[in-house]
N, C-alpha and C positions, 0 to 999 in steps of 0.2 A: 504494500500500500504506500502511496506517495507520502502520506503524513508521517509514516515511520522513518522514511529517509530524512525528513526535516528534523525529527526529534534526535536521531542519531547524530546528525550534523551539528545541531545546537549543543548537545552535550560535549562533542569534540571541541567545539569553539570555546565552551566554558573552560575546559581543561587547558586549552591553548592560552586563553586570557590570563589564567592564573599562573601559567608558566612564564609569560611575559612579565607579569608582576614580580615574580620571584627573581627573574633575570635583572630587572631594573631597580630593585629595592636598594641595591648598593650605591646607585647613582644618587639617590635621595639621602642615604646615610653616609656618604663619603666623608664629609667634614666631621661628622660624629665619630666615624671609625678612626680617622686620623688622630682625634683627641683621645678616644677610648684606648687605643693601642699605642699611642705616642709614636707615630710613624711619619716619615717624609712623603711627599708626593710620589716619589719613585717607588717606595715600598707600597704605598696605597694602590698604585697601578698594578702591583703584583696580584692583588686580590682578583681584579677583573681579568688580568692576563691569564691566571690559572684557570678561572672559570671558562673563558673563551677558548683557551688552548685545549681543555678537556672536551668542550663542545665540538671544536673543530676536529680533534682526533677521533671523536666518536661518530662523526657524520656518516662515513661509509659503512662502518659496522651497524649503525642504527638503520640505515637504508636496507642493508641485507637482512637485519632482524625483522623489519616491518614486512619485507617481501616474504620472509619465511614463516613468521609466526602471526602476522596480522596486526592491524591497528589496535584492536581492543586490548590485547595482552601488553603491547608496548605502552599504551596510554596509562594502564594501571601501574606498570612498573615505574613509569615516569612520575606519576603522582606520589608514589611512595618515596622515591628518591628525593624529589623536591621537598616534601614534608620533612624528611630526615635531615637534609642539609640545612634547611632554615631553622629547624629545632636545635641542631648542633650549634649554629651560629648564635642563637638566642642565649645559650649558656656558655659560650666559648670563654675560657678564662685567660687565654693567651693568643698570640699571633698565629702560632702553628695550628692550633685547633680551628681558628677562624678560617685560615686558608684551606684546611681540609674540608671544612663545611662548604666552601665555594666549589671545591672539586665535586662534591656530591651533587650540588645544585647544577653544575655544568653537565653532569651525566644525565640527570633527569630532564634538563632542558633540551638536550640533544635528541631525545626520542620523540618529542612532541610534534615538531614541524612536519616531518615526513609522515608520521602516523595519521595526523589529521588530514593532510592533503590527500593521502592515499584513499581516504573514505569518499572523497567527492566524486571521482570518476566511476566509482563502484555503486553509488547510490543515485546518481543523477545522469540524465542524457548528456551525450558528448557536447551538444551545442551549448549547454549551460555551464560547462566546466570552467572556461576562462573567467567568466563573470563571477561565478561562485568562489573560485580561488581568490580573486581580488577581494570579494566581500569577506571571506574567511580571514585573510590576513589583515584586512582593514579593521574588522571587529576586534581582532585579537590585540590591537593596539590599545584597547580599553584597559589592558593590564597596566599600561603606563599611567593611566588616570588613577587606578587603584593604588599604585605606589606613590604617585605625586600628591594625592589628597588623603584618603583614609589612612594609608600606611604612615605617611608623614605626620598626620595628626596624632596617631597613637605613639609614634616614635618620640615626638617632642612633648607629648602629654604624659603618657604612662612610662615611657622609657624604652631602651633598647630591647630588653628581654621580652617584654610584652608584645612589642611590635613584630619581632621576628617569630615569636611563638604563635601569634594570631595568623601570620602568613603561612606557617607550617600547617596549622589546622585546616586552612582553606584548601590546600592541595590534597591533604588526606581525605577530606570529604569529597573532593572531585574524583579521586581514585575510586571511591566507593560508588559514586554515581556512574562512572564509566563502566565499571564491572556489571552494574545492574541493567544498563540501557544499551550500550553500544554493541553492535555486531558488525563484523567485517564486510558483509554484503547482504543483500536481501535473501530471504529464504529461497532455496532452489537455484541460486546463481553460483556457478562454479568459478572460483577465483584462481587465476593462473598462479602457480607457485613454482619457484625454481626447483629443479630436481636435486636430490641429495648429491652433493659434489664435494670434491676434495678442496683443500685450501688453494692448491695451484689452479684448479678450475675456477674457483671464485675470483682469484686475482686476474685470471685471463678474461673473465666476464667484465670485471671492473675496467680493465684496459680497453676492452671493446667498446664499452659505454663512452669512455673518454675519447676514443678515436673518432667518434661521430662529431662532425663539425657543429651540429646543433647543440650538443652538450657543451662544447667549448664556448660557443657564442653565448649560451646562457650563463656559463661560469663567469666570463669577463663582464657581461652585462650586470650580473648580480654584484660583482666586485665593485665596479665603478659607481653604481648607484647607492649601495647600501652602507658602505663603511663609514662615511662621514656622519650619517644619521646614527649609526650604532655607537660610535665613539662619543658622540654628543649625549645620547640618552643613557648609555651604560655607565659613564663615569665623569667625563670632563665638562659636560654642558652646564650643570648646576654650579660647580665651583667657578667656572669661567663667568657665568652670568652674575654671580654674587661678588666675586673678588675683583674681576676686571671690568664688568659693565655696571656695577653699582646697584644691582637689583637686590631686593630683600629675598629671603628664602621663600616667602609666600608668592612673590612676583615670579620668581624662577619656576616654582611649581605651576603657576598659571601659564607660563610659556610652554611647559611640557603638555599641559592640557590642551592648549591651542594647537600644538603639534598633532595631537591625536585627532582633533576636530578636522584639521587639514587632511590628514590621512584618510579619514572617513569620507570626506567630500571628494577627494581626488580619485580614490580607488575605483569606484564604479565607472568613472570616465575612461580610465585606462582599460578596464575590463571590456567595455563596449567597443572601444577602438580595436583591441586585439581580436575580438570575435569577428568584427567586420573586415579587418585587414590583417590576417595572420602573417602574411609575408612582408609586412611593414613594421613588425613589432620592434625591430632594432631602432627605429626612429624614436620611439618612446624612451628607450634606454639612453640614447645619445642626447635627447632633449633634456632629460632630467640631469644628466651629468653637466651639461652646459649651464643649466640654471644654478646648480650648486656651486660650480666654479665661479660664475659671475657674481653671485651674491656674497660668497665668502670673500672674494677679492675686494668688493666694495666695503665690507665690514672691517677687514684687516687693514685697509688703507686709511681708516679714520685715525686721526692723531690721538684721540682720546676715546672715551666710551661712545659707541655708535648710537645714533638717535633711535628712539623706540620704534619708529616706523620701519627702519632698516632691520632691526632685530626681528620684528614681526615678519618681514619679507624673508629673512633667513629661515625662520621657523616654517614658513609656507614651502620653501624650497626643500627643506629637510622632510617635511610632511609628504612631499611627492616621492621621496626616495624609497620609502617602503613599498608603495604600489609599483614603482619603477623596477625594483628588484624582483618582484613577483613575476614581471614580464619575462625575466630570464628563466625563472622556474617553468613558466608555460612553454617557452621555446624548447626546453629540454624534454618536456612531457610529450610534445608532438614529434620529436625526433628519436624516440626510443620505444621499444615494445613494452607492453604492460607488465611483463614478467620482470623487467628491469626498472620499473618506474621508481621504486623506492631508492635504489642506488643512484639513478640519474638525478633525481631531485636533491638527494643528499649531497651529491658531488657538486652540483651548481651552488647549493647553499654554502658550501665551503668557501666559495669565492669571496663573498662579502665578509665572512667571519675571519678568513685568513688575513685580509687587508685590515680589518678592524684590530686584529691582534697586533699586527706590526705597528700600526699608528698609535694604539694605546700605549705600548711599551716605549716607542720613540718619544711620544709626548711626555711621558713620565720622566724619562731621562733628561729631556730638555728642561722641564720645569725644575727638577732637582738641581741641575747644573747652573741654572740662572737664579737660584735663590728662593724658589717656591711659587706660591700663587700670586704672582705680580702681573699687572697688565702687560708689561713688555715680554715677560717670560711666556705668557699665553700667546701673545702675538707671534712670536717665533715658533712656538710649539705647533700651532695650527698650520704652519707652512708645510709641515711634513706631508699633508694631504695631496699636494700637487703632483708629487712623483707617482703616487698610486693612481691618480686620475689619468696621468699620461700612459702608464702601463696598460690600464684597463681599456682605454680608447683604442690603442694599437691592437690589443687582443681582439676587441670587438670587430674592428674593420677587417682583420685578417680572417677570422673565423666566419664572418658574414660572407665574404667573397667565396670561401670554400663551400659553405652551405648553399649558396645560390647556384654555384656550379653544379652541385649534385641535384638540386631541384630542377635545373634546366635540362639535365640529362634524363630526368623522369618526365619531362614535358610540363613542369610546373613553373609558372612565371608570375611575378608580382603584377597586380593591376597597374595600368598606366597612371601616372600622377594626375593627368587631366580628368580621369574618371573619378578619382578620389575627391579632388577639390571641387568637382562639379556637383557633388551631392549637397 
């Protein structure tokens, strides 16, 4: 029944929303963590570095696990790990325990993305998938609202342990809800599963997925669009807004809420475009990268704090980055068979998180070397982004040319521009 698919999807979205909340709570608690554990900006970045590194390392194994065991099992495991990690952080007496807690959170977070997206093509018609994937990732950004508002309220009102303990309880309840409601596919539908294979055969399959130009196009597209947004929301955005731009903690939280609103507004537009013009999806990716580069350049060129309207424009550009990165996921989906869907989507997802990892660490090193959370140190630290954008754009253009060559050999050609703009 159609309504059952919507219920399964909704529960998966709830699990994803809470995973995003757990992922971003440390951005809200970053300054509190620096004081609680008496650490420098470089050491502070280690928390998120470890979390993202674990997430990144687990992406392909997570994709293999989803293909093998199904979304339901992986979402339950994810909820348990997220709850355990946040609970451990709530009671962490020292730095080592806190870092271990973020390792567990990273593992739980790594499973959610692929597991939820794998439900969409199995419960809904193919024509709806691009838009629903955008809506899924759009709604999941509500997790940032949960971390920016209620989590921050509990953190600054009741304290560290209560805030992270409440976050842990939320994911534990989500795991129970997934177990009760979610199924991998409608009754009677056979889901393609990879056959039992050796480690060498698994690695060969992973290499085969990577060799497809569409996978690489999605990878570099995801890389170029997502990393700036991730670095901003995971760690350095709130400290930069407060320390370098003169905003209060409440105003910085409001900016993150605006970011989510922009993501929600922009996501469906990208989804509609990719449904109508699937062979022009790289346009969206390149346009988002161009917008991010342009606005960041304008902000960093300011001699002092940027005017509020320019900060709002930056938030809008970053809000487009999430939906833009999902376009890369959609490109990989249509260039890989269903049996490899989890691996392909996980591999593309590595692009943005790999870039985020590099920039997070580099910025932490620059801030520490230049004396901490000062406006000038932040100005130099944000410049690290430009090298990653350059690499991503080159990768997109090369992979797109290869993908179009294969499409042409199959007799598939993009619609002429005059037809698109004539609509």
